C-alpha positions in Angstrom: -24.8 3.9 4.9 -25.5 7.1 6.8 -24.1 10.6 5.8 -22.5 10.9 9.3 -18.9 10.0 9.5 -18.4 6.9 11.6 -15.4 6.0 13.7 -12.7 3.8 12.3 -12.8 0.1 13.3 -9.9 -1.9 14.5 -9.9 -4.2 11.5 -6.9 -5.7 9.7 -3.8 -3.6 9.5 -2.3 -2.8 6.1 0.1 -5.7 6.6 -2.7 -8.0 7.5 -4.6 -7.0 4.4 -1.7 -8.2 2.3 -1.4 -11.4 4.3 -5.1 -12.2 3.8 -4.9 -11.6 0.1 -1.7 -13.7 -0.2 -3.6 -16.6 1.3 -5.8 -16.7 -1.8 -3.0 -16.9 -4.3 -2.8 -20.1 -6.4 0.3 -22.2 -7.0 1.8 -21.4 -10.3 0.2 -17.9 -10.7 2.2 -15.1 -12.2 1.2 -12.0 -10.3 1.9 -8.3 -10.8 2.2 -6.1 -7.7 1.3 -2.4 -7.7 2.4 0.2 -5.2 1.1 0.7 -1.7 -0.3 -2.2 0.3 0.4 -4.7 -2.6 4.1 -4.3 -2.0 3.7 -6.1 1.3 2.4 -9.3 -0.4 5.9 -10.8 -1.0 6.4 -11.0 2.8 3.3 -13.2 3.2 3.4 -15.8 0.4 2.4 -19.1 2.2 5.2 -21.6 2.7 5.3 -24.1 -0.1 3.3 -21.9 -2.6 5.2 -21.0 -5.8 4.0 -17.8 -7.4 6.0 -15.6 -9.7 5.8 -12.0 -8.7 6.2 -9.3 -11.4 7.1 -5.7 -10.9 6.3 -3.4 -13.8 9.7 -1.7 -13.6 11.3 -4.9 -14.9 11.5 -7.7 -12.4 10.0 -11.2 -12.8 10.7 -13.3 -9.7 10.4 -10.5 -7.1 11.2 -11.7 -3.6 10.6 -10.3 -0.1 12.2 -7.1 1.2 15.9 -7.6 1.8 17.3 -7.7 5.4 18.4 -4.3 6.7 22.0 -3.6 5.6 21.7 -5.9 2.5 19.8 -3.5 0.2 21.0 -3.1 -3.3 20.4 0.6 -4.5 20.0 -0.7 -8.0 17.3 -3.2 -7.2 13.9 -1.7 -6.3 10.3 -2.6 -6.9 7.7 -0.4 -8.6 7.4 1.7 -5.5 11.1 2.5 -5.6 11.5 0.5 -2.4 14.6 -1.9 -2.0 13.6 -5.3 -3.2 15.1 -8.8 -3.7 15.0 -11.2 -6.6 14.6 -15.0 -6.2 16.9 -17.5 -7.7 16.0 -17.9 -11.4 14.4 -14.5 -11.5 15.0 -12.0 -14.3 15.5 -8.3 -14.8 14.2 -6.9 -18.0 13.7 -3.6 -19.7 10.4 -1.7 -19.7 9.5 -2.9 -23.2 9.7 -6.5 -22.2 8.1 -5.9 -18.9 5.1 -4.3 -20.6 5.0 -7.0 -23.2 4.4 -9.5 -20.3 1.5 -7.3 -19.2 0.0 -6.5 -22.6 0.6 -10.1 -23.9 -1.8 -11.6 -21.3 1.0 -13.5 -19.4 -0.2 -12.4 -16.0 -2.8 -14.3 -14.0 -3.6 -11.6 -11.4 -2.6 -8.0 -10.9 -2.8 -6.6 -7.3 -3.4 -2.9 -7.1 -4.5 -0.2 -4.6 -7.5 1.9 -5.3 -9.0 5.3 -4.6 -12.5 4.1 -5.4 -14.2 0.9 -6.6 -17.7 0.9 -7.8 -20.6 -1.5 -7.2 -20.0 -3.1 -10.6 -16.2 -3.3 -10.4 -15.1 -0.1 -12.0 -11.7 1.1 -10.7 -10.3 4.6 -10.1 -6.7 4.6 -8.8 -4.6 7.0 -10.8 -5.8 10.6 -10.2 -7.4 12.7 -7.5 -8.6 15.9 -9.1 -6.4 18.8 -8.1 -3.4 16.7 -7.4 -0.6 15.4 -9.6 -1.8 12.4 -11.7 0.2 9.1 -11.5 -0.8 6.9 -14.3 2.0 4.3 -14.1 1.1 1.0 -15.7 -2.3 0.6 -14.1 -4.3 1.1 -17.3 -2.2 -1.5 -19.1 -2.5 -3.9 -16.2 -6.3 -3.8 -15.8 -6.7 -4.2 -19.6 -4.2 -7.1 -19.9 -4.9 -9.2 -16.8 -7.9 -11.5 -16.3 -8.1 -11.0 -12.5 -7.7 -7.6 -10.8 -7.5 -7.9 -7.0 -7.7 -4.6 -5.0 -6.2 -4.2 -1.5 -7.1 -1.0 0.2 -8.5 0.6 3.4 -12.3 0.6 3.5 -12.6 4.3 3.9 -10.3 7.2 3.1 -8.6 9.6 5.6 -11.8 11.6 6.0 -13.9 8.5 6.7 -15.5 8.5 3.3 -16.3 5.1 1.8 -14.0 3.9 -1.1 -16.6 1.4 -2.2 -19.1 3.6 -4.0 -22.1 3.4 -6.3 -20.2 5.0 -9.2 -16.6 6.3 -9.2 -16.4 10.0 -9.1 -12.6 10.0 -9.9 -11.4 9.4 -13.4 -11.5 5.7 -14.2 -8.6 3.4 -14.7 -10.9 0.7 -16.1 -14.5 -0.1 -16.3 -15.8 -3.4 -14.8 -12.2 -4.8 -14.3 -12.1 -5.5 -10.6 -12.7 -9.1 -9.6 -11.9 -9.0 -5.8 -11.5 -6.4 -3.1 -9.6 -6.9 0.2 -10.0 -4.2 2.8 -9.3 -3.8 6.5 -12.9 -4.7 7.2 -14.0 -7.3 4.6 -13.4 -9.3 1.4 -15.6 -8.8 -1.6 -15.8 -10.7 -4.9 -17.4 -9.2 -8.0 -19.8 -11.9 -9.2 -22.0 -11.6 -12.2 -21.1 -7.9 -12.3 -22.1 -7.2 -8.7 -20.1 -6.6 -5.6 -20.5 -9.5 -3.2 -19.5 -9.5 0.5 -17.9 -12.9 1.2 -16.0 -12.4 4.4 -15.8 -9.9 7.3 -12.5 -9.3 9.1 -12.1 -10.7 12.6 -14.2 -8.6 15.1 -16.1 -6.9 12.3 -19.8 -7.6 11.7 -21.8 -7.4 8.4 -23.6 -4.4 10.0 -20.2 -2.6 10.5 -19.4 -3.2 6.8 -22.8 -2.0 5.6 -22.5 1.2 7.6 -19.2 2.1 6.0 -20.0 1.1 2.4 -21.7 3.4 0.0 -22.0 0.9 -2.9 -24.9 -1.5 -3.1 -23.7 -5.1 -2.7 -25.0 -8.7 -2.1 -24.1 -10.5 1.1 -22.8 -14.0 0.9 -21.1 -14.2 4.3 -21.2 -17.7 5.9 -23.4 -18.0 9.0 
């Protein structure tokens, strides 16, 4: 990567990032959704796939966004956005919600990120000089075997968010297992960031130019 800011590419939109990630979910998974792009995932669960979506504010069985005019002000997701609950879903208190997290009952947690390092470290709770927002992220990355990140590839200033080492305070060390961005999909394999897919219209060279972290390429020819 060069030190010169590069123009943004027309990769996947935020909604398309969520759709791409949802395509990799496995039938029967119990999945926590963080705030930001992850909150779009319920809209894109493939037809016929049964996954149980968990929201840390106390919903198990989270459904897609309600139709306009049908919102219930007492039913919101972790981002305080109106939500729905599927038949058979449950609303629980914070103690039980975090018992689900800390007890190892989740298969995947899907979070946004400020930075992800080459070895899968995650920083997503605090930008120095701004108000911290811990939420449940530290519990989630410690209590879930798979941590999937969905984020834009660079920040608003064009700086890479995939970095050699995180410079923001860590949420967890070596916890990230996958990263979905507007430009690419990465897996963390044997402790190393690995490029497995480029977004439509994006080349491996485009990704390399906008990524500060060292990584391995495993993109199909």
